[in-house]
N, C-alpha and C positions, 0 to 999 in steps of 0.2 A: 572660514576659521583662519586666524592668523597663525604664523609659524610658532609663536610662543605657546598659544593654546594647543596647537597640534602636538607640540612636544609634550605638554602636560598630559594630554589625552592618552599618550602611548607609554607614559612612564610606568615602570614596574618596580615593585619593592624587591630589590635584589636579595636583601637579607631573608625575606620570606621564601624566596625561591631557593636560596642556599640551604635553609633549614629543611625544606622538602627533599632536596637532592641528597642531603646527608642521610635521610631515612632510606631513600630509594637506592642510593649507591654511595656508601661511606668512603669509597676510594677516590671520589671526585675531590681534588684538592686545589685545582686552579680554575679561576673563573674570570672572564673578561666580558665587559658589556659591548655589544655591537650597536651600530647605529639603527639597525632595524629591530623588529620584535623577535630577536633570536639571541642565543648565547653561544660562545665558543668555549669549549672546555677540554681539558686533557686529563686522562686517567693514568696514574702511575702505579704500576704493580708493586705489591708489598715484597720486601726482601726477606728471604727465609733465614738469612744470617747477616751479620754486620759486614762480612767480607764479600757478600754476593753483589755482583754488579746489578744495579737497578736498570730494568729494560727501558727502551725508548718510549716516549709518550705515544699513546694511541688516541687518535681523534675521537671525540664523542659529540654527536649531534644532539642538541636539546631544542625542543620547540614547545610552545604552549598556545592555547587559544583562550579567549575570554568568553564565557558563556553567561548571559544574564539570567538571573533567577528571581522571580517575583514570589514573595511569601505573604500569605494572609491567613491568619489563624493556623489550623493544622495543615493547610494546603500549600503546595509548592508548585509553581508553574515554570517548567524548564522550557524556555523559549526555543533554544537550539534543537532540543529533542522533540518539541511539540507534544509534550506529555504533561498532564496535570496529576500530581501525586497528592494523596492524603497520607501524611506521615511518609511511609516508604512504599505504599501501595499505589500503583498506577490506576487511574480512573478512566473508564471508557466513555469519554464525551465526544469522540469523533474529531476529525480535523477541522470541521467548520466550527464546532464548539470551541476548540482551542484558539482558532483565529479570532473569534468574537471576544473571548476572554482576554486575549493579548491586547486587542484594540482598546478594551475598557481599562484594564489594570495599568497599562502604560501611561494613562492619563487619569490617575485617581482623582475623584472629585470633580472632574471637568466633564461637561456634556459632550457626548459623541453622537452625531446625527445618525439617523437610520440609513441614509445613503452611504455614509462612511463605513458603517458596520456591514452593510450588504456588499460593498466593494471588497472589504477585508475577507469575507467568508465566501463570496461568489464572484471573484474578480472577472470582469468582462461579461457577466451574464445579467440579463434582465429578469429579476424574480419578484414575486409579490411579497408584500410586507408580512403576510401570514407565515412565510417560511422563517423570517427572522423571529417572529413571535414564538414559534414552536421551539427554536433553538434557545432563546432566552429562558423559556419556561424550563427546559431541560437543565440548563446551567443553574437556575435557582433551586431546582430539586436536588442537584448534586451538592451545591454549597449548603443547602438546608440541613445536611447531615451534621453540621456544626450549629448549635443554637444561635439563632439570629442570622445565620448565613444566607437564608433565603431572601433577606432584605438588603443584602449588599449591592445588588444590581437594582438601581432605582429607575423607575419609568418617569420620563419627563414628557408630559402630554404635548403632542404635535412637534416635539423637538428631537427626542431620541432617548438615550439612556446614559447613566453615569454609574461608576463604581464608587461606593462610599465605604467599603470595607477597609480594615487596617492593612495597608500594603507597605512592605519594605522590599527594596530591590538591591541585589548585590551582584557583583561579577566574580565568577569563580574561575581561577586560573588553573588549567590542567597542564601538567608538565610531564614530558617523557624524555627518555634518553636512548641512545643507540651507540654501541661500542663495536667496532670492527665490521667486517663484511657480513652481509645478510643475503639470504636466498632471494632471487628475483620474484616479484609478484607475477603470478600467471596472467596471461592475456585475458582470460575470462574471469568472471567474478569468483572470489575464493573466500572460504570461511573456515575458521577453527572453532570447534565446540570444546570449551574448557570443562574440566571436571566440575560438577555442581558441588557447592558447599553444603555439608550436612549441618543444618542449624538446630537439630533436635537434641544434641548432646547424647544421642544414643548411637553407640558404635555399631550396633547391628543394622542401622539404616544406611551404612556406607554402601552395602551391596545394592540397595535400591537406587541410591543416587548414581552410582557408577553404571548400573544397568540402564537407568533412564538416559544417560548421556550416550551410551552405545546405541540405543534404539533411535535417538534423535540423529546421530551420525548416519545410521542406515537409511532413515527416512529422507534426510537431505541429499544423500548420495543418489537418490532416484531422480533428482532434478538435473536434467542432462546438461544445462548450461552452467552449472555450478561446480567448482572445484572444491572438494571437501578434504581437509587434512585428516589423515588416519588417526585412530585412537592412540596408537603407540607413541605418536609425537605429542599430542595434546596432554596426555596423562603424565608427562614429565613435569608439568606445572602443578600437579595435585598437591594441595597443602601449602602452596607458595603464594605470597601476596606480591604480585609483580604487575607493573603498569601495563595496561592493555596495549598501548602503542608499541611498547618494547616486544610484547608477545607477537604482535602483528608483523613487526620487522624481522624477528628471529625466525618465524615460520613462513614469512613471505606471503601473507594473506591480507586482503582488504578489510575483512569483517571478522569480528569475534563475537561468539555467543557465550555468555556466562549466566549462571543461575544458582539457585539454592533450593534445598528440600527441607521442609519443616514438618515433623510429625507431631500431631496433637491427638492423643488417644488412638482411635482407630481411623483417623482421617489424616490426609497429608496435603500440604500446600506446596506447589512447585511454582517458583517465579523464574522468569527469564528476561534477559535484556540483550538486545542486539546493538553492537557498538561499531562505529566506523574506526578501524584501527589506525587510520592516518591522522584523524582529527580528534578522536576521543569522544565525538558526538554520539549521543544515544539516539538510535533510529527507531527503536520499538521496545516496549516493555509490557509484560502481562503476567497474569497469575492463573493457575489451574488447580482446582480442588477435586479430591476424589477419596474414595474409601480404600483402605488397605486390605480389605477382605479379599479383593481380587487383584493381587499385586501386579501380576504379569499383564493382565488385561488393562490395568491402569497405565502401566508403562507404555504399552502400545498406543493407547488412546491419546495420551499426552504427547507422545512423540509425533504422531500424525498431526495433532492440532498445532504443535509448535512449527513443524515444517510447513503447514498450510498457511500460517500467518506470516512466517518469515519470507516465503517466496515472493509475495507482492511487495513486502518491505524492502527486500534486496533489489528488486527490479526498480522500484522508485528511487532508491539510492543510486543505482547505476545510471538512471536517466539524468539525475542531477549532476553526477560526476561527468558524464559525457558532455552535458551542456556547458560545463565550465572549462572544458579542454579547448585548445586552439582548433579552429575549424578550417585551416588552410589545406589539410590533407587528412580528412576523416577516414577511418577504417569502415569496412562494411558493418561491423558491430556498432560503431558510433552512429552511423546513418540509421541503422535499425532502431536504436534506442531513441533517437530524436523523432523518428516517425512514430514510435509507440506513444511518446508524449503527446504528439499532435492528434492521434486517433481519438483519444478519450476526452477531447474538448467538445466533441459532439457537434461540430459545426462543419458545413460543407466545404468551406475554404480550407479548414484545418485537415480534413480527410484528404482533400486533393493534394495538399502539401505533403501529407504522409505518403501518398502514392508516389509522388516524385522522389522523395527520399528513399523509399523502398526500392524504386526502380534503379537508383544509383547503387544501392547496396547489392542488388542482384547483378548489375553490370560488373561489379568487382568480384562477386562470388556467385556464379550462376547456380550453384548447388546449395545455396543458403536456405535451408528448409523453412526456418522461422520467418524469414523475409518474404518468401514465396507465399506462405500461408497467410501472413498479415496483409499482404498486397491483395490476395483474393478476398479477404474479409472486407477490405476497404471498398472493393467493387460491390459487395453484398450490401454494405451499409448505404452507399450512394443509391443503390437500386431501391432499398427498403424505404428510403425517405423521399424518393422521387427527385433526387438531386442529380440526375444524369440526363444528358441530351440524347444519348443513344442507348436505350434500354437493352436492345438485343446484343449490341456490342459489349456492354457492361457485363451482361450475363455470360457471354461466351468467354470473355477474358477472365472472369472470376472462376469459372469452371476449369479453364485451362491451367491457371495458376495453382488452384487447389490440387489438381491431379499431378502437376509437376512437383508440388510440395510432398505429396504422398510418395512419389517416386524416389525421393532422397531422404524420407523421414526415418527409415529404419525403425528404431524403437524410441523415437522422441515423442513423449506423450503430448507435449504442447502442439507440435505440428499435426499429429494424428487428430487431436480433438478439434483444432481450428479448421483444418481442411474438411473434416466431417461436417462441421456447422455450415460451412459455405456450400458444400455440395447438397446438403439437405435443403438449405434455403432455396437454392435454384432448381429444386424439383427432382434431384437425383434420388435413387432408391433409399428410403428412410431406414429400412432394416440394416442395410450395409453401413450407413452412417452411424447408427446406434452401436453396431458391432465395433466400429473403429473407436468410438468413445469408450466403450467398455474395455477395449484393449488399452487405451490410454490410462484409464483409471486402475487397471491391473498393474501397470508399470509404475504409476505414481498415485496411490490412493489418497495422498494428502493434498492433491491439487484442487484448490477451491474453484479455479477456472474450469477444470475438467468436469466437476460436479455441476457447475452452472450450465455448461454446454449440454451435458447429459439431460438436465432438467428441461432445457429448451427443446431438445429433440423429442423428449417424451411428450411434451406439451403438443408439439406439431403432430405427433402420432396419435394424439387423443388419449394418452395415459395420464389423466389429470392428477390423480392423487400421487402417483409415482413422481410426476414432475415437481409437485410441491415438496415432497420429501427430499428429492435431490437438491433443490434450491436451498432448502433449509439447512442441509448438510454443508453446502457451499458457504452459507453465512456463518455457520458455526466454525468452520475452518478459517475463515478470514473475516472476523467481525468488524474490522476497521476498513474494509474495502468499500468502494462505491456501492451504494445500495439501489441506485436507479434501475439497473438491469434486473437484479433479482426480484425487486418489488413488482416490476412490470410483469415478469413471468408468473409470479404467484397470483397477481391480479387477474391475468388472462385465464389461469386455471379456474379461479372462482367465477369468472365471467361465463365461461363455457359450461360450468356446473350450475349456472343460474343463481349463484349466490352474489347478487348484484351489489348489495351494501358492502360486503367484503371486497368485491372487485373495485368498486369506486374508491374505497379507502386506500387500497394498495396502489392504484393507478395515480391518485393524487400525490401520494408519498413519493412515487417514482418521479413525478414531474418536479418535485422540489429539488431533486438531484440533477435531473436532465430536462430543464424547461424548454429545450429546443428540439426534442426528439419527436418527430412527426408520428411514428406508429402509435405512441402512447395516446396522443390526442385522438387518433382514429378510434381506438378501442374505448376510450372514455366517452366519446360522443355516441358510439353505438350503445354503450352501457346505459347512458342517460336516456336514450331513446327507448330502450327496452323497459326502463323503469317508468316510462311515461313522463319524464321530466324534459319536455321538448325545448323549453326555453334554455335550460342549461346545455342541452345537446347542440342547439344552434349556436350558442355562444362559443362552445368548444370548437365547432367547425370553423367559426370565424378566426379563431386563434390558429387553427390548422392551416387555413388558406394563407395566413401571413408567413408560414414556414415553407410551404410547397404548393405548387399548382395542382398536384395530384391528391385529390380528396379520397376517391375510392380506388384502391389498387386491385390488382388481379388476385392477390392473396394465395398464390399457388403453393406456398409452403405449408398450408393447412391440408393434411392428407384426408381428413374426414370431410366429405362434401357437405354434410349437415352442419359442421362447425363453420365452414367457410361461408355458407349461405346465411347462417344465423348472424355472423359478424357483419356481413355486407348488407343484410336487410336493415339492421339497426343504423348502420352508417348512412345508407341512402335516405332513410327516414330523417335522420338528423340533418342531412344536407338539403332536404326539401325537394330533391329531384333525383332521377335515375341518371347516373353518369356511367358512360361506357367504360368497362374495365380496361386498364392498361396492361401491357404485356408484363 
């Protein structure tokens, strides 16, 4: 791009900005354009009398970001927030669905190849075309809520797809101001929950909206790594229409949660959205419906649900924030976040990189419980996939790190649950591990991860139906989280209950999310073998061998001998030979 075009690309309508500023801060009277995408302003205080001396100017910082919005019919795709709206309601299409829709609507009418779409939704992963077909079908179903919308994504045989719906794209400028000194942002993630707006027009519902916010603040306060601003500070903004960035600066927080409550007869709809206070970007949005017949139970349920979905959204935002910071002198927390991002790519080299980052974090802070626990989990995952050269050493290091994590955990539910998972996997007492997870869930009942780990331990202990119930609770708390792990666990519960069709369905759905996860292939092969589908079983084993040399593991984490033997019997049959179990 030449310099002339570059200048045109960054040009901003100052008159429009001035109009918006007059609404937000009518005392802003002087404005000058900077060479970069920012403004310098001065605020002059009003004189109470003609003879009063006007105070000196106080600097005001103003920033804005440009957020592309694609609109088609009643739908609106916010690219920065990665959310599809129908009118004002967010739609649950998942992050892969959003990625595919972005790739299509950004080139309206133009063919987009299957390879390009797969790379957009599954970057760096080798997945089958059937995964793409499932996602496209889901998008068509959602768009089909508008008459003719199901035909907006057109299939081009042997070529790919194209979007033929009516698309208009605009850039939304988000402006914020700051006057005077502000409190420092805490070192750890911080959030302010603003009073929810009462959209009912019923003054009696104010108590419900306020109680809802108080319960959410209480639920979020149980997340040990999160700083939550007290109600007394956030409720000073009640009834005021103030820019979120300004609120973040005045309260010294990174994130702001705002929402509304709307009553219709005996039902109520609660909407919420999580916003990055520095950029104004929307990180998450959702709605919750319930009956007003049980008001206090509804408040508690929604508060737990909101806390459950916000925790992973905040963690994802923190990972992005850390990745964008300079890396010459990362803190232990930065190293931990970067390791966390590596762990969930489900590749051996990524988990090894995560271990290295966590090791550096522990060097900086030997009592960093979360880093110790995640490092232990890395060893467990390398062991489970057969991705380690020294299985005995990996087991010993994993157990040692998990015990060290427990030694400094105190009442940290994340550390308690993660350490329990590792110890149970490596064969330690399962009842003790389940007690640790129960303690973690008592401390933070809104932890989707805690319920996921609890379900996994119940599965290993042979409590199949309890395992399914706990996993389903995890999915309810965090419906936008990765589903590969939960679907695998539910699939295994069906497998051991001899519900093979349900098991196969869930295991295949798990592989859509994590196509390189060796344990899932082992159980799928065993499932096919027990179903008498030996061709599919052997084909699955071939895929397994491409991932790891270890086809038949020791499977010591299964506490019931009959479960372990049933699994290994099918797997050996699928492999066509008896293979000596590894440690």
